[in-house]
Each structure stands twice: as C-alpha cells, then as structure tokens.
C-alpha positions as CSV (number, residue, x, y, z in Angstrom):
1,M,150.1,157.6,117.8
2,S,151.7,156.5,114.6
3,T,149.8,156.0,111.4
4,L,150.5,154.1,108.2
5,P,151.8,156.0,105.3
6,G,149.2,156.8,102.6
7,R,150.3,154.1,100.1
8,P,150.2,151.1,102.6
9,R,147.0,152.3,104.0
10,M,145.4,152.3,100.6
11,L,146.8,148.9,99.9
12,L,145.2,147.5,103.1
13,L,141.9,149.1,102.1
14,F,142.1,147.6,98.6
15,V,142.8,144.1,100.1
16,A,139.9,144.5,102.5
17,V,137.6,145.4,99.7
18,V,138.7,142.4,97.6
19,V,138.3,140.0,100.6
20,L,134.8,141.4,101.2
21,A,133.9,141.0,97.6
22,V,135.1,137.4,97.5
23,L,133.2,136.6,100.7
24,A,130.0,138.2,99.3
25,K,130.3,136.2,96.1
26,A,130.9,133.0,98.0
27,Y,127.9,133.8,100.3
28,A,125.7,134.5,97.3
29,A,126.9,131.3,95.5
30,F,126.1,129.2,98.6
31,N,122.8,130.8,99.6
32,F,121.4,131.5,96.1
33,Y,122.5,128.3,94.4
34,S,120.2,127.2,91.4
35,E,119.5,123.6,90.5
36,Q,117.4,122.1,87.8
37,Q,116.5,118.4,87.3
38,T,114.3,116.8,84.7
39,R,112.8,113.3,84.4
40,F,110.3,111.7,82.1
41,M,107.2,110.4,83.9
42,M,103.4,110.8,83.7
43,D,103.9,110.6,80.0
44,T,105.7,113.9,79.9
45,Y,108.9,115.7,81.0
46,V,108.7,116.9,84.6
47,S,111.2,119.6,85.4
48,I,111.9,121.3,88.8
49,S,114.2,124.3,89.1
50,A,114.9,125.8,92.5
51,T,117.1,128.4,94.2
52,G,118.4,128.4,97.7
53,R,121.2,127.0,99.9
54,Q,123.7,124.9,98.0
55,D,123.7,122.2,100.7
56,V,119.9,121.9,100.5
57,V,118.5,122.6,97.0
58,P,119.9,119.5,95.1
59,A,118.5,117.1,97.6
60,A,115.2,119.0,97.7
61,V,114.7,118.9,94.0
62,S,115.6,115.2,93.8
63,A,113.2,114.3,96.6
64,A,110.4,116.3,95.0
65,L,110.9,114.4,91.7
66,D,111.0,111.1,93.6
67,R,107.6,112.1,95.1
68,V,106.2,112.8,91.6
69,Q,107.6,109.4,90.4
70,Q,105.7,107.7,93.3
71,I,102.5,109.3,92.2
72,A,103.1,108.5,88.5
73,V,103.2,104.8,89.4
74,K,100.5,104.7,92.0
75,F,97.9,106.6,90.1
76,S,98.6,105.1,86.7
77,A,95.9,103.3,84.7
78,Q,98.5,101.5,82.7
79,D,101.0,100.3,85.3
80,P,100.3,96.8,86.7
81,R,101.8,97.9,90.0
82,S,99.0,100.5,90.5
83,P,95.9,99.9,92.5
84,V,94.1,101.8,89.7
85,Y,95.1,99.1,87.3
86,A,93.8,96.4,89.6
87,F,90.5,98.3,89.9
88,N,90.2,98.5,86.1
89,H,91.3,95.0,85.1
90,E,90.6,92.8,88.1
91,G,87.5,94.5,89.5
92,R,89.3,94.9,92.8
93,P,87.7,97.7,95.0
94,L,89.9,100.7,95.5
95,A,90.7,101.4,99.1
96,D,94.0,103.3,99.0
97,K,93.3,106.4,101.0
98,E,95.5,108.7,98.9
99,I,94.0,107.6,95.6
100,V,90.4,107.5,96.9
101,S,90.8,111.0,98.4
102,L,91.7,112.4,95.0
103,I,89.0,110.4,93.2
104,G,86.5,111.9,95.7
105,R,87.6,115.4,94.6
106,G,87.2,114.3,91.0
107,L,83.7,113.0,91.6
108,Q,82.7,116.3,93.2
109,I,83.9,118.1,90.0
110,S,82.1,115.6,87.8
111,Q,78.9,116.2,89.7
112,A,79.3,120.0,89.6
113,S,80.1,120.0,85.9
114,G,77.2,117.7,85.0
115,G,79.6,115.0,83.9
116,A,81.7,117.2,81.6
117,F,84.7,116.1,83.7
118,D,84.7,112.3,83.8
119,M,87.4,109.9,85.0
120,T,85.8,106.9,83.4
121,V,86.9,107.8,79.8
122,E,89.7,105.2,79.9
123,P,87.9,102.8,77.5
124,L,87.6,105.7,74.9
125,A,91.2,106.6,75.2
126,E,92.2,103.0,74.7
127,L,89.8,102.5,71.8
128,W,91.1,105.6,70.0
129,G,94.7,104.4,70.5
130,F,95.8,107.4,72.6
131,Y,97.7,105.0,74.9
132,T,99.8,104.0,71.9
133,K,101.9,105.8,69.3
134,E,99.3,105.1,66.6
135,P,95.9,106.7,67.4
136,H,93.2,106.1,64.9
137,L,89.5,106.7,64.1
138,P,87.4,103.8,65.5
139,E,84.1,102.5,64.0
140,D,81.0,104.2,65.3
141,A,79.7,100.8,66.6
142,D,82.9,100.4,68.7
143,I,82.5,103.9,70.1
144,R,78.9,103.2,71.1
145,A,80.0,99.9,72.8
146,A,82.7,101.7,74.7
147,L,80.3,104.3,75.9
148,Q,78.3,101.7,77.8
149,G,81.0,101.7,80.5
150,V,81.6,105.5,80.5
151,G,80.0,107.8,83.1
152,F,81.0,108.9,86.5
153,R,77.7,107.6,87.9
154,H,79.0,104.1,87.4
155,L,81.3,104.8,90.3
156,S,80.4,104.6,94.0
157,L,82.5,106.0,96.8
158,K,81.3,104.9,100.2
159,D,83.2,104.5,103.5
160,G,86.5,105.2,101.8
161,I,86.1,102.4,99.2
162,L,85.5,102.9,95.5
163,T,83.5,100.4,93.6
164,K,81.8,100.2,90.1
165,D,78.5,98.8,88.9
166,R,79.9,97.3,85.6
167,P,83.0,95.3,85.0
168,D,83.9,97.3,81.9
169,V,84.1,100.6,83.8
170,R,87.7,101.8,83.9
171,I,89.1,105.0,85.2
172,D,92.0,107.2,84.1
173,L,93.2,109.8,86.6
174,G,95.4,111.5,84.1
175,G,93.0,114.5,84.0
176,I,93.6,115.3,87.7
177,A,96.7,113.4,89.0
178,K,99.2,115.7,87.4
179,G,97.8,118.6,89.4
180,Y,98.1,116.5,92.5
181,A,101.7,115.7,91.7
182,L,102.5,119.4,91.5
183,V,100.9,120.0,94.9
184,E,102.9,117.2,96.4
185,A,106.2,118.2,94.8
186,V,105.8,121.7,96.2
187,K,105.1,120.3,99.7
188,V,108.4,118.4,99.5
189,L,110.3,121.5,98.5
190,R,108.8,123.5,101.4
191,T,109.8,120.8,103.9
192,F,113.4,121.4,102.8
193,G,112.9,125.1,103.3
194,V,113.0,126.0,99.6
195,T,111.1,129.3,99.0
196,S,111.8,129.9,95.3
197,A,111.1,127.2,92.7
198,M,109.1,126.2,89.6
199,V,107.6,122.8,89.0
200,D,106.8,122.2,85.3
201,A,105.0,119.0,84.3
202,G,104.6,119.1,80.6
203,G,103.4,122.7,80.6
204,D,101.3,122.5,83.8
205,V,103.2,124.8,86.2
206,Y,103.3,125.7,89.8
207,V,105.6,128.5,90.9
208,L,106.7,128.9,94.5
209,G,107.7,132.3,95.8
210,R,109.4,134.7,93.5
211,K,112.2,134.3,91.0
212,G,114.7,136.5,92.8
213,A,113.2,140.0,93.2
214,R,110.7,139.5,90.3
215,L,107.6,137.5,89.7
216,W,107.8,134.4,87.5
217,N,106.9,134.9,83.8
218,I,105.0,131.9,82.5
219,G,104.3,131.7,78.8
220,I,100.9,130.7,77.3
221,R,101.4,128.4,74.3
222,Q,100.2,129.3,70.9
223,P,98.0,126.2,70.0
224,R,98.4,126.4,66.3
225,A,102.0,127.5,65.8
226,E,105.4,127.7,67.6
227,G,105.9,130.1,70.4
228,I,103.6,131.8,72.8
229,V,100.6,134.1,72.6
230,G,101.8,136.0,75.7
231,Y,102.7,135.4,79.3
232,V,101.5,135.9,82.8
233,S,103.5,137.1,85.9
234,V,102.7,135.1,89.0
235,R,103.9,133.8,92.4
236,D,102.7,131.0,94.6
237,T,100.2,130.1,91.8
238,A,99.4,127.3,89.3
239,V,99.2,127.9,85.6
240,M,97.4,124.9,84.2
241,G,96.9,124.3,80.4
242,A,94.9,121.9,78.3
243,G,95.0,121.8,74.5
244,D,94.0,119.8,71.5
245,Y,97.6,120.0,70.4
246,E,99.0,117.7,73.0
247,R,98.0,114.3,71.6
248,F,96.2,114.3,68.3
249,F,96.1,113.1,64.7
250,I,94.5,114.5,61.6
251,K,92.4,112.4,59.2
252,D,90.7,113.8,56.1
253,G,91.5,117.4,57.3
254,R,89.9,116.9,60.7
255,R,91.8,117.1,64.0
256,Y,91.1,114.3,66.5
257,H,92.6,114.7,70.0
258,H,92.6,113.1,73.4
259,I,90.0,115.3,75.2
260,F,86.7,113.4,74.8
261,N,83.1,114.4,75.2
262,P,82.0,111.7,77.6
263,S,78.5,111.7,76.2
264,T,79.4,111.2,72.5
265,G,82.7,109.3,72.7
266,Y,84.3,111.7,70.2
267,P,87.0,114.3,70.8
268,T,85.6,117.8,71.4
269,E,85.6,120.5,68.7
270,G,85.8,124.3,68.8
271,V,88.3,124.9,71.6
272,A,92.0,124.7,71.0
273,S,93.3,125.5,74.4
274,V,92.3,126.5,77.9
275,T,94.6,128.0,80.5
276,L,93.5,128.4,84.1
277,I,95.5,130.4,86.7
278,C,94.6,129.5,90.3
279,D,95.9,128.5,93.6
280,D,95.1,124.8,93.4
281,P,96.6,122.8,90.6
282,V,94.1,120.0,91.1
283,V,91.2,122.3,90.6
284,G,93.0,123.9,87.6
285,Q,93.7,120.7,85.8
286,A,90.2,119.1,86.3
287,W,88.2,122.2,85.5
288,G,90.3,123.0,82.4
289,K,88.5,120.3,80.4
290,I,85.1,121.9,80.9
291,P,85.1,124.5,78.1
292,F,86.1,121.8,75.6
293,V,83.1,119.7,76.5
294,L,80.4,122.3,77.3
295,G,81.6,124.9,74.8
296,P,83.7,127.9,75.3
297,H,81.1,130.4,76.3
298,K,79.2,128.2,78.8
299,G,82.5,126.9,80.1
300,L,83.8,130.4,80.6
301,E,80.6,131.3,82.5
302,I,80.9,128.3,84.8
303,L,84.7,128.8,85.4
304,S,84.2,132.5,86.1
305,R,82.1,131.6,89.2
306,I,85.1,129.9,90.8
307,P,86.7,132.3,93.3
308,G,90.3,133.3,92.4
309,M,90.2,131.6,88.9
310,D,91.6,133.4,85.9
311,V,90.5,131.9,82.5
312,I,92.1,132.2,79.1
313,I,90.4,130.3,76.3
314,I,91.6,130.1,72.7
315,L,89.2,128.8,70.1
316,S,90.1,126.8,67.0
317,S,89.4,129.9,65.0
318,G,92.1,131.9,67.0
319,E,89.5,134.0,68.9
320,R,90.3,134.5,72.6
321,L,88.0,134.6,75.5
322,Y,89.0,135.9,79.0
323,S,87.4,135.9,82.4
324,Q,86.5,139.4,83.6
325,K,88.9,141.3,85.9
326,L,91.9,139.0,85.3
327,R,94.2,139.0,88.4
328,H,97.0,138.0,86.1
329,P,96.5,139.8,82.7
330,L,98.0,138.3,79.6
331,K,101.1,140.3,78.6
332,V,102.5,140.3,75.1
333,D,105.6,142.5,75.5
334,P,108.9,140.6,75.8
335,P,109.3,139.4,79.5
336,Q,112.4,140.3,81.5
337,R,114.8,137.5,81.9
C-alpha cells in the first residue's frame, strides 16, 4: 500500500481543516443569525431582537411586531378605529372577546387592590394634557368634575359584555395592554420556533430563553439621572417598570406625572419607580402602579404576597425597598456583554 509523502498529506489535512472551519462558520451564521427590528407604537418604541435560523428569524420578528401593532390599534383609547374609542365616546357596549378578556383581568386587579389600579382614569389623563405634548396643571374644580366619572365600579362586565353606568366614564387600557402585547409577541415568536429573544416595549421587557449560553442582563433605570442603578439576570421572565419620569412636567418645583391616584385625581407622590420581575407581563404592568397609589411600604407588603414576584421600589428620596428573598437580585457590577 502506497502512502502520500509527508508534505502533500499535510497539505490535504490543512485543506480539510479550512473547509471544516468554513462550513462551521456558515452553519453558525445560518443557525445563530441575529435580527433586531424597531417600530414606534403604543406611544413608545417597541424593539424585538432574536437569534435563530436565518430563514426564520426575520419573518418571526416582523410577524411579532405586526401583532403588537394590531393590539396597539385595537386597544387604543385614542384611535377612532378601536372598539375602546367607541365605548368611550359613543357609549357603545364593548363585546370584543379579546378586549373584554383583558379588561376582566384588569377588573380583578382593581378589586384586589381596592381600586388602586383603575382603568377609568382616562378623563384625568385627558384633563391634565398627558395625551398631548403640553401637559398642564388643571383647576381643582375641573379635577373634581372629572372624578365623577372615575372609578372601576362604574364598569359592569356581564355575559362577555362591558357596559358603564355613566356616559362620562372612559377607559384607558394603557396600564395593562402593553403587558398583553409582550405576551402576544412572544407567542408569535414561539410559533416560529424562536427560542432566544427579547421584546422591549419602552423599557417593559420580556426575555425568551437565554442569550446564547448566558442569562439576559436587564438594566433597572435610575429614575433621577442617566444610566442604571443595577441590573438583573433573567430568562423566560418579564421585567416591568413604571416611573414618574416617563411623562411628567415640573411646575413651581413640583413634579406632576401620568400615574394618578384615582381617588384624588392628582399624580401620586413619594415613589419614583417600581420594577416588578415576574412570569406574566400583564400582572407585572398592572400591579406596578400599586405602590405609587397606596404608598411604598403598603404596596411592597401587598406585592410580596404574589407568588414568584420580585419587587424593587425606588423612592423620590432615592431610598430603595426590596421584596424579601429576591429570586433575581439587583447586581451593580458591570454585566458581561
């Protein structure tokens, strides 16, 4: 049996190694392709990044954003195409199964929180100008008048139909619909077989799977300065934030923001931000308003009773409150990229 001389044999081995390296790189590029798309909707930027097969991921991300866009229109209190708009301005009963189902969950949270979470604050948000680019401080008499139509008990959900007992009752689902949009976006990604992704709707985040071999590192915003106070490492989890820094104005040295106390008609005071880490973005978004309205300590006490919920509250003074035994502790060292 003849054998190749040493030099040709080494050359063939080198070629084989190069070919294998090229094939491995091509395989990785195809099966671990990363795609990110961003659109402006729900009054914020919604960004989805995902990793997977190159022939799947772009279409998956686009379809997930399309689903968010559908929800943005359908659940909007400001879009005349929305059944919510017709309910608010024409008094038409709401019978859309998808919308009514989410409202049903919202009413359960309203009941459980003693009205601290309330979807009927739309008249207040409009009165204070938070639907425009020029929010302002209303007259006390106008706030009292607007409060006549505020209160979740003005709503009645029976046999899958939502009605109201006053014509001036108007709902805004912005405090719960973004969480629902995250849920639906992730559903779409999963139907395409995507197992690694992040959906970010203006700082409300759901992460699917891992980021490669590592957990996802999600920053917690500093409410009174640039940057973050720290980050949490998570997978298959929602990180939902609410803050008085999102939409606000300052008059005579006082901060007025878009999170209202439904019983007073005024923006809340004392709490700067709340971050909830949990499995369900709908739960996280809705319950995130509770410490603002009920106060940080009572809010923390209530939220700590919810199984699987991590709570991080930052007060206007800068003090921080945490739920006990955090599953996802706040880290302050620089995260790995």
